[in-house]
C-alpha positions as CSV (number, residue, x, y, z in Angstrom):
1,M,38.4,46.9,-9.1
2,K,35.1,45.3,-8.3
3,A,31.9,47.1,-9.1
4,M,31.6,48.8,-5.7
5,D,34.9,48.8,-4.0
6,W,35.5,52.5,-4.4
7,M,33.7,55.8,-4.2
8,I,33.7,59.2,-5.8
9,Y,33.0,61.8,-3.2
10,G,32.1,65.2,-4.7
11,A,30.4,63.4,-7.5
12,T,28.1,66.3,-8.5
13,G,30.9,68.9,-8.9
14,Y,32.9,69.5,-12.1
15,T,35.7,67.0,-11.4
16,G,33.5,64.4,-9.8
17,R,31.2,64.4,-12.9
18,L,34.3,63.9,-15.1
19,V,35.5,61.0,-13.0
20,A,32.1,59.5,-13.0
21,A,31.8,59.8,-16.8
22,E,35.2,58.1,-17.2
23,A,34.1,55.3,-14.8
24,V,31.0,54.7,-17.0
25,K,33.3,54.5,-20.1
26,R,35.3,51.8,-18.3
27,G,32.3,49.9,-17.1
28,L,32.8,50.7,-13.4
29,K,30.1,51.6,-11.0
30,P,31.6,53.1,-7.8
31,V,29.4,54.4,-5.0
32,L,28.7,58.1,-5.6
33,G,28.9,60.5,-2.7
34,G,28.5,64.1,-1.8
35,R,26.8,66.5,0.7
36,N,23.5,67.0,-1.2
37,A,21.5,63.8,-1.1
38,E,19.1,65.0,-3.8
39,A,21.9,65.9,-6.3
40,V,23.9,62.8,-5.6
41,T,20.8,60.6,-6.0
42,A,19.9,62.3,-9.3
43,A,23.5,61.8,-10.6
44,A,23.4,58.1,-9.7
45,Q,20.1,57.7,-11.4
46,R,21.4,59.4,-14.6
47,L,24.3,57.0,-14.6
48,G,22.1,54.0,-13.8
49,W,23.7,53.4,-10.4
50,R,21.8,52.8,-7.1
51,H,24.4,53.3,-4.4
52,V,25.0,56.8,-2.9
53,E,26.3,58.1,0.3
54,T,26.1,61.6,1.9
55,D,27.6,61.0,5.3
56,W,31.4,60.6,5.4
57,R,31.1,58.7,8.7
58,A,28.8,56.1,7.1
59,L,31.2,56.0,4.1
60,I,34.3,55.0,6.2
61,A,32.2,52.5,8.1
62,R,31.3,50.6,4.9
63,D,33.2,47.4,4.3
64,D,32.5,47.3,0.6
65,V,34.5,50.6,-0.1
66,Q,38.2,50.3,-0.2
67,L,39.1,53.6,-1.9
68,V,37.6,57.1,-1.9
69,D,38.3,59.5,-4.7
70,V,37.7,63.0,-3.2
71,C,36.8,65.3,-6.0
72,T,36.4,68.6,-4.2
73,P,38.5,71.7,-4.2
């Protein structure tokens, strides 16, 4: 996968944090997403990533995201 062709939605929850940590280990930088812009932005900053999304409608309109990993219960 390219650097930004997928997204972790629910990136600040337990599973999302695990998936994001594994992505870091593998050198991947997906877009991080979730409902809370402040929390998602903070998570992206901790990981050294810039791209976040909080609106699912904007997410599905993006042409650089081909896959969404939904990490919510």
